[in-house]
C-alpha positions as CSV (number, residue, x, y, z in Angstrom):
1,M,78.6,-187.1,31.0
2,T,76.8,-190.3,29.7
3,D,74.7,-191.7,31.7
4,S,74.8,-195.7,31.2
5,S,72.1,-196.5,33.2
6,G,70.0,-197.1,30.4
7,V,69.3,-197.0,26.9
8,E,66.8,-194.8,24.8
9,C,66.0,-197.3,21.4
10,R,63.7,-195.7,18.8
11,A,61.9,-196.0,16.0
12,V,62.0,-194.3,12.3
13,A,58.6,-193.2,11.0
14,D,58.0,-193.9,6.9
15,D,59.3,-190.1,6.6
16,G,62.5,-190.5,7.8
17,A,61.5,-189.4,11.1
18,A,62.6,-190.3,15.3
19,I,59.3,-192.0,16.4
20,P,59.6,-193.1,20.5
21,G,61.1,-196.9,20.4
22,T,61.4,-198.4,23.9
23,F,63.9,-197.2,26.9
24,G,65.9,-200.2,28.3
25,S,68.9,-202.2,30.5
26,Q,70.6,-204.5,31.0
27,A,70.3,-206.9,34.1
28,T,72.7,-208.0,35.8
29,P,73.4,-211.6,37.6
30,S,74.3,-210.8,41.1
31,D,77.2,-213.0,40.6
32,G,78.2,-209.9,38.5
33,A,79.3,-212.3,34.9
34,A,77.7,-210.3,32.8
35,E,79.5,-209.0,29.8
36,P,77.8,-205.0,28.7
37,V,76.7,-204.6,25.6
38,T,76.5,-201.2,23.6
39,P,73.7,-199.1,23.1
40,V,73.6,-200.2,19.6
41,E,74.3,-203.8,20.2
42,F,71.5,-203.3,23.2
43,C,68.7,-201.7,20.5
44,T,70.0,-204.5,17.8
45,T,68.6,-207.1,19.8
46,L,65.2,-205.2,20.1
47,W,64.9,-204.5,16.0
48,R,66.2,-208.6,15.1
49,T,63.6,-209.8,17.5
50,G,60.4,-207.9,16.1
51,L,60.6,-205.3,19.0
52,L,60.7,-202.9,17.3
53,R,59.8,-202.5,13.5
54,P,60.1,-199.1,10.8
55,G,56.9,-196.8,11.2
56,V,55.5,-198.1,14.6
57,E,55.6,-196.3,17.6
58,G,56.7,-198.1,20.5
59,V,57.4,-202.4,21.2
60,V,55.0,-204.9,19.1
61,S,54.1,-207.5,21.0
62,P,56.2,-210.2,20.1
63,E,54.2,-212.7,18.1
64,P,52.4,-216.3,19.6
65,G,54.3,-218.8,20.1
66,S,57.2,-216.8,19.4
67,D,60.9,-216.5,22.0
68,P,61.9,-212.6,22.4
69,N,65.0,-213.5,23.5
70,T,66.3,-215.1,20.5
71,A,66.8,-214.0,17.2
72,G,64.2,-213.6,15.0
73,P,63.7,-212.9,10.7
74,Y,63.3,-209.6,11.3
75,P,65.5,-206.4,9.4
76,V,68.3,-204.7,11.7
77,P,68.3,-200.7,10.0
78,S,71.8,-199.5,10.5
79,L,71.8,-197.5,14.3
80,V,73.8,-194.9,15.2
81,A,74.7,-193.9,19.3
82,C,73.8,-190.3,20.5
83,V,73.3,-189.1,23.9
84,D,70.4,-186.9,25.2
85,Q,72.1,-183.6,26.3
86,A,69.7,-182.8,28.6
87,D,69.5,-185.7,31.1
88,G,72.9,-188.0,30.0
89,H,70.8,-190.9,28.7
90,S,72.5,-193.2,25.8
91,V,70.0,-192.9,22.3
92,V,70.0,-195.3,19.5
93,V,68.8,-193.5,16.4
94,V,68.2,-194.9,12.5
95,G,70.9,-193.5,10.8
96,T,74.5,-194.2,9.1
97,S,75.9,-191.3,10.8
98,P,76.3,-188.5,13.4
99,A,74.5,-186.5,11.4
100,A,71.5,-188.8,12.2
101,C,72.3,-188.0,15.9
102,A,71.5,-184.0,15.1
103,S,68.6,-184.5,12.5
104,A,67.2,-185.8,15.9
105,G,68.1,-183.1,17.9
106,L,71.3,-184.8,19.5
107,A,75.1,-184.8,20.5
108,G,76.8,-188.3,18.8
109,L,78.2,-190.7,21.7
110,A,81.8,-189.8,22.2
111,R,84.0,-193.7,21.9
């Protein structure tokens, strides 16, 4: 079973190992009109806006005057959705195939 209430977005160290990034969830407006996003879409936004960056553990503070809610110039690596089998939450790691999940000690996310 997958816990869809939140997603862990992992960054990547210089040696390619997954390192802590951040954990987040999508807020839903009171009218319930928000379209749900996939775990990969959620983490893509964090990479694109520069809040996640290669080789950096945790979240990078936005640059002064920038709006983290808009698309930025930062590159987005290939991302793969996985599941932490200990508690069932989604984890997105840098990679091009489900093998990236196994390398991080996670299971692939069922589609």
